[in-house]
C-alpha positions as CSV (number, residue, x, y, z in Angstrom):
1,M,86.3,94.2,76.3
2,Y,86.4,98.0,76.6
3,L,83.4,98.1,78.9
4,Q,85.1,95.6,81.2
5,M,88.2,97.7,81.4
6,A,86.1,100.8,82.0
7,A,84.2,99.1,84.8
8,Q,87.5,98.0,86.5
9,T,89.0,101.5,86.3
10,Q,85.9,103.5,87.3
11,R,86.1,105.3,90.6
12,Q,83.7,104.6,93.4
13,C,81.6,107.3,94.9
14,F,83.2,108.2,98.2
15,R,81.2,108.5,101.3
16,W,82.7,110.0,104.5
17,H,82.6,107.4,107.2
18,A,83.7,107.8,110.8
19,N,87.2,106.4,110.2
20,A,87.8,108.8,107.2
21,E,86.4,111.7,109.2
22,M,88.7,110.9,112.1
23,L,91.7,110.8,109.8
24,L,90.6,114.2,108.3
25,C,90.4,115.7,111.8
26,K,93.8,114.4,112.7
27,G,95.2,115.7,109.5
28,V,93.8,119.1,110.1
29,M,95.2,119.1,113.7
30,A,98.6,118.1,112.4
31,L,98.9,120.1,109.2
32,K,96.6,123.1,109.9
33,D,95.2,124.2,106.6
34,D,97.5,122.4,104.1
35,W,94.5,120.8,102.3
36,E,96.7,119.4,99.5
37,K,98.9,117.4,102.0
38,I,95.8,116.3,103.9
39,S,94.1,115.0,100.7
40,D,97.3,113.3,99.7
41,D,97.6,111.5,103.0
42,L,93.9,110.4,102.9
43,N,94.3,109.1,99.4
44,S,97.4,107.1,100.4
45,V,95.5,105.5,103.3
46,L,92.1,104.9,101.9
47,S,91.0,102.8,98.9
48,P,93.1,103.4,95.8
49,R,90.0,103.6,93.6
50,V,88.8,106.7,95.5
51,K,90.2,110.2,94.8
52,I,89.7,112.8,97.5
53,T,90.5,116.3,96.5
54,R,91.6,119.2,98.7
55,R,88.3,120.8,98.0
56,N,86.4,117.7,99.3
57,C,88.5,117.8,102.5
58,K,88.0,121.5,103.1
59,E,84.2,121.5,102.4
60,H,83.6,118.4,104.5
61,F,85.6,119.7,107.4
62,E,83.8,123.0,107.3
63,S,80.5,121.0,107.2
64,M,81.5,119.0,110.2
65,I,82.4,122.2,112.2
66,T,79.0,123.8,111.3
67,K,77.1,120.7,112.4
68,F,79.1,120.5,115.6
69,R,78.4,124.1,116.5
70,A,74.7,123.8,115.7
71,G,74.5,120.7,118.0
72,E,76.3,122.5,120.8
73,R,74.0,125.5,120.5
74,A,71.0,123.2,120.6
75,K,72.4,121.5,123.8
76,I,72.8,124.9,125.5
77,A,69.4,126.1,124.5
78,K,67.9,122.9,125.8
79,W,69.4,123.3,129.3
80,V,69.6,127.1,129.7
81,P,66.4,129.1,129.6
82,Y,66.3,132.0,127.2
83,N,65.6,134.6,129.9
84,F,68.8,133.5,131.7
85,F,70.8,135.4,129.1
86,I,68.5,138.5,129.3
87,I,68.8,138.6,133.1
88,Q,72.6,138.2,133.0
89,I,73.2,141.2,130.8
90,G,70.7,143.3,132.7
91,L,68.0,143.9,130.2
92,V,65.3,142.7,132.6
93,T,65.3,143.4,136.3
């Protein structure tokens, strides 16, 4: 009996999917850095068996930004040759 109750109340492991990430980004845009309010909003919208903390929100948002910036740098590096920057700032004539 106890094991059945424990299985019913056990929280699921949360994975950030596209819809949750979109809600996180909208929350950050609307509420700036109020991570407590953002996590409360996400908890109210998402599954009740999942608990998202303010730390989860902040860390995942920072991770998303880091990945985005790295991707943008890779796109620029792919299309703009390295010596373009050297010539532009006048190191090579």
